[in-house]
N, C-alpha and C positions, 0 to 999 in steps of 0.2 A: 410488741408481747402476745406473751401466747398463753398463758395460765394464769391462774389466780390460786391454784391448791398445793399443799405441801409439796407432795409427789414432784406436781412440775417443775417447781423453785427448786427441789433438788434438785434433779434432771438435768436443770437449766446450766446450772453454777456445776454439778459434777461434767458437763461439757466444756466446761472453759465462760461460760455466759455470767450474765449479769442478773441478780433480781433487786425488787423494791423488800422491805421485809419490815414485821413493828419490832419496835426495842423497848423496853421496859418506859423512854422518856418519846423516841421521837421518830418516826419512819426514819431507815437506813436502806443504803446504796449498797449491794455488797457482789462478790465474788469470794471463789476460792484463793484463800490469800497465798497458795504457791502461783497463781496464775499473773505472770505479769502481762498477759495479752490484754487481760480483762481487768487489771488495773489500772492497764493505759486507756480503755474506754470508758472505764468511771471517770478518770481524770477529765479526759471530752464532753460526755456529757456533762458532769459537773462543769465545766468553762476553769476548769481547777490546776494553778502549775503543779504539773505530776514532781518537783521537787519535796512541796510539802508530802512527807508521809500518811497515810491511809493509817486512821487507827482500824481493830482488831478486838473482835470478840470470838469464846472459847467456850465451850459448853459446861465443863469442866476440870478438874485437876491432870485429867487423863490429860484433856485437849490442848493445855496448859504445859504439860511437859513434853507435849510432842516439840510444839514452838520453841519451846523454851529454851538458852544456851545455862542459866543459871536458874537458882530456885533457894535463893538467900535465906539465911528463917527472916528476916521483917517479912518477906512476901509469902511466905505461909501463914503467917501468923492475921496476915492483915487477909489473907484469904479467908483463913478461918474466920476471922471479926465480921468482914463486908460483902462476903461473897457468898452468891448471887445477888448483886445489886447493883447502882450506878455509882462504879467507883473504876474508871479508870487507872494504873499504874503504868510506867514506862519499864519494860523488861527486855534484858540482855538476849535477843532472838536466834535461833540457828542460822547462820551464812546463805542457807539452801532460798532462803526469802528473799523475794526481789529489794530491788529498793526502793520500790512506790511503797511497801510498810515499815521499813526500817531506817531509822537516822541514820549521819554520817559515822555516831558512835556506834551503832550497829544496834540498837533500842527502838522498842515499837511499843506503841499502846496500846495495852489489854486488858479488856472485862469479862467477866460472865456473867452476865443479863439475867433477870428473874425471869424477862418475859418466856412462858415457855414453848411461843411458836419461834421464835431467835431461838432458844437451843435447843427445840429439836433439830432444826435448819442446823446449827451446826450441825450435828452432830448424824447428821445425814450426808452433809457437803462439806466440813470442816479436815482434818480436826480443828480452823482457824478460819473465818469470811474475813475480809474485808467490813468495816460498819461504819461506813459515813454516813452525815447526814444525807438525808434525798430530797434534795433541794441546789438547784444553780448556785456558782458560789457567789454570794455575796448577799442574798436573797436567804429570807425565812427559814427555818428547818419547820417541819408543822406534825403533829399529830393524828392531825384530820385526813382522813384518804380524800377529800373531795378539795382539799388546799393542796396541794404533790398537782408539782408541773407536770401538764399533758404531756409535753414532750420528750419530759424525763422519764413519764412512765412509758409510755411509748416507745421509747430505747433500749428496754431492758427486755429482758428476755422472760420473765415472769414477773406477778408485783403481788404480793399477799396481803388484800388489805380489806379481806372478812374479820371480825372480831376475833380474838378478842383484839382491841386497837391501840396502839402506844399509851402510857397513863399520861402525856402532855410534864407541862413542867420545864426544869432547865437540863440541859445536856450533865452528862455525868459529871462527878469531880476527876481531876487528873491532877496524879501523885508522879513526884520522882523519889525513890527510896534512896534515902542518905546512909544507911547505916548507926547501928547502935539505938534503936525505934526512934531514928529521927526522918521525918519527911519533908519537901517542900512542897506549896502546891501552885500546882501550873496555870491552873481553872479551877474556880470555885464553882457548885453546882451542884446537884441533884444530892448528893451526900451534904448531911449538915458537916461542917467545921467541927461543932464542940463534937457532935460521935468522934468523927477520929482525935479529937486531943483526948479523949480518953484512955485510947492508946497509944498513940505516937505522939511526940515533939514533933510542934511546927515548927520551923528554920524558914527562915525570906529565904527562893528561889536566888 
């Protein structure tokens, strides 16, 4: 690890490196979404199967438009109501993104974080960053910099560990859009389902 400031972290990501950074919930381990080799390195650091796609983060709707293959009306409504916020959505993304961030059907989990450090890093090194939890596979994720795995932090090119820290709590809620105002919840998390149900009809996965 070589730095603990935004300039260093952004420069590392622009060079194809990886960084630990805070989000609204937990610490993330990330790289530029289009860097396949960096994605493979993150998988190795975490001990995670590469077949499982990494989630992504963008800073704003311009960042989303840069990676999304389509922007259906329900996605735009969801963005208006819940972003920035702890809600991840499966979005069909462009084919230039590597397999490590897209599932077999071409979808990626995407969110806009309300954490200003995360959004600034996205703007500097994006348009999209990998935002997988900064922990070894199978071990707990954390919002406490003192509880981060030392080997994982040393293996990154930069780590943003100074305040503002992550807010803690559950990871983001993950949904799939089904069209016509319907969603399925793939992971219940930080966004209460009651809030989601006031805007969308929640269906079984």
